[in-house]
N, C-alpha and C positions, 0 to 999 in steps of 0.2 A: 384267498389266494391273491398275492400281490401281482399286479400287472407290470411288466417290464417292456419298454419300447423296443420295437424291432430294430436291428442293426441296419435294415434297409430303409428306415424312415427318411433318411436324408435324400433319398432318390425320388420320393413321392412327388416333389414339385417339378422334377425335370420332365421336359416334353417327351423324350424318348422312353422314359419309364412309364409315363401315363399312356403313351401310345401303345406300348407293348401290352399293358393291362387291358386296354380296350380291344386290341386284336385277340388277346387270349380269351376274353369273354365272348367275343363274336364267334370265334372258332368253336368254343364250347357249345354255344347255342346251335350253330349250324350242324356240327357233328352229332350232337345228342338227338336233335330233331330227325335228321336223316337216318340215324341208327335205329331209333324207335320205330320209324315207318318201315324200314327194310326188315328189321328183326321182329316185327309184330307177330307173324305166324309162329316164330320160335318162342317168343315170350308167352304166347297163348298156350302152346303145346306144353311147355315146361310148367306153366301154372296148373294145367289139368293133371299132369303126371304127379306133381307135388301134392295136390289136393287129394288125389287117390292114395298116394303112398302114406302120407302123414294123417290123412283124414282131418284136416284143418284148413283154414283159409291159407292159401299158398303164399301170400305176401306178408312178410314179417316187418313190422314197423317198430323202430327203436329210437330213443333219444341219443344223439351223438353230439359231441362238442364241435362247433363250427368256427368260422373266422371270428376273431376278436372275442373268443370264449362265449359265443352265443349259441346255445343248444338248438338243434333242429331235428326233425324227424327223418330218419333215413329209411329207405326201402330196400328190402332184400327178399330173395326167394327163401321161404322157410326151409331149413335143412335139419332142424332139431325137433324132437318130439315136444309136445305141449308141456310135458313134465319138466323140461329143462329150466333151470333158474333164469329169471329175467334180469336183464341189465348187468350181467356178469361177463367179463372178458373171457374169451375162449381159453386163453392161456392159463386161467385160474380154475378151469373145470376139468374133470375127468370126462372129456367131451365124447369119447367113443361110447359112453353109456347113453348118450342122448342123440347123437347124429344118426339119421336114418340111412338106409342103404343108398337111396337115390341122392340124399343129401351129401353123402361122402363123395359121390361122383361130381355133383355140382360144385362142391367146394374145391375139389382137386383141379378143376379147370376154370375156376372163378366165375362159373355161370351164375351162381347165386347172387353175384354183384350186379348183374345186368339191369335190374330195376332202378339202380342208381343213376341211370341215364336220365330219368325223370328229375332226380335231385340236381343234376347238372343243368338241365334245361331251365328249371325253376331259378337256379342261382345259388342254391345251398352249397354246391360243390363245383369243382373244376375237373377236367379230365386228368390233369396232373397236379399233385399237391400232397401234403402229408395225409396219410389215411386217417379218417375220423374215428375217434375212439369213444367208448361208452363213458358216461359221466363219472362212473365209479373208479375209473383209472386215474385216481388223483395223483399218483406218483409221476406217471408219464405226462399228464396235463400240466403239472407244476413245472417240470423240466422244460416243456415246450413254451410255457409262458415266460420263463426266465430268459430263454434264448431267442424269443421273438418268432418262433415257428407258428404261433397261433394268429399271426397277422395276415396270413394268406388263406384262401379257400382250401378246405381239405379236398383230396383228390380220389378219383377212382383207382389210380395207381400213383406211385411216388418213388422217390429215390431209395428209401428204405426197402421198398418192395422189390427193387431190382439190385439190391446190394446185400442180400442175405435173408430178407423176408422174415419168416417165423423163427429163424435161427438167431436173430439179433436180440440182444437184451434191451431193456428200456433206455438205458443210457446211450447205447449205440444208435437206437432208433431216434432218440431226441437229437443226437448230434447230426444225423443225416437230415432230419426235418429242418433243423436250423440252417444247415448249409444250403438247402434248397430255397428256403424263405429269403435268405440273405444274398442269393445269387441267381435270382429269377432271370431267365433269358430264353429265347426261342430255341437256341441250340441245346440247352439243358433239357427242355421239355421234349425235344425230338429224340435225344439220346435215351431218355427214360421210356418214351413210348416204344421205340424200337426194341429196347431191352425187355420191355414188358411182354412183347409178343413171344419171345423165346422162353421167358419164365412161365407163361401160361401154357403154352403148347407142350412144354416138357415137365410141367408140374414141379418146377424146381423150388427147393427150400421150403416145402410145405411141412409143417410140423404141428399137428393138433395138440391141444392142451393135455389130454389124457394122462396116461401113465408115463408120458414121454419126459424128455429132459427139460421141456419148457417150464413145467411146474416146478421142478427142482431148481432150475435156473432163476425163476422168479423169486422163490423163497430165499435163495442165496443172495440175490441182489437186495431184497428187502432187509435182510439181516446184516448186510455189509455196512 
């Protein structure tokens, strides 16, 4: 996969840009640490419920692509049965065959993503950025590499997640990811965070891979 320089590379030497990146990282550390402490009873309760429901270790660890195309291990609450194929994007699966009852609820309100607060604290991720995808999503990763979207840390939420979420195709997602990477700013992060609250509370634009249009849409995009 050929690497292409990000369009925002020219800003890397400017003081304001470097200051924003430092502030963004500091905010990520403080927010994730406080959130882990405050939500610890919730995280523990969800872990126990998932373990009982799926009869497996509640935390799911998977390789995802990080900044500068460097893979990292992401943490999630397990929402699928142990029989689910590993390292396959949900949009390519008939996912309702594998998602547990509790898992469906966790995914609907993005509760399954809460363990990624640890990824943010470690530095693998940021609160806001392009969502990290599995390494087998070569098509989307190639598009991100071409447009420079891989030059920033992946996020717990992002522009694509507040602009159509699962209803977006890979080209639309890559376009949103590129716009974010090339227009980093505090105001953009704040808009995405505020919009994310509404998306999560209302379960907007969630579309699992199953027999839904997402599989058909994926196959159509691949054949185009």
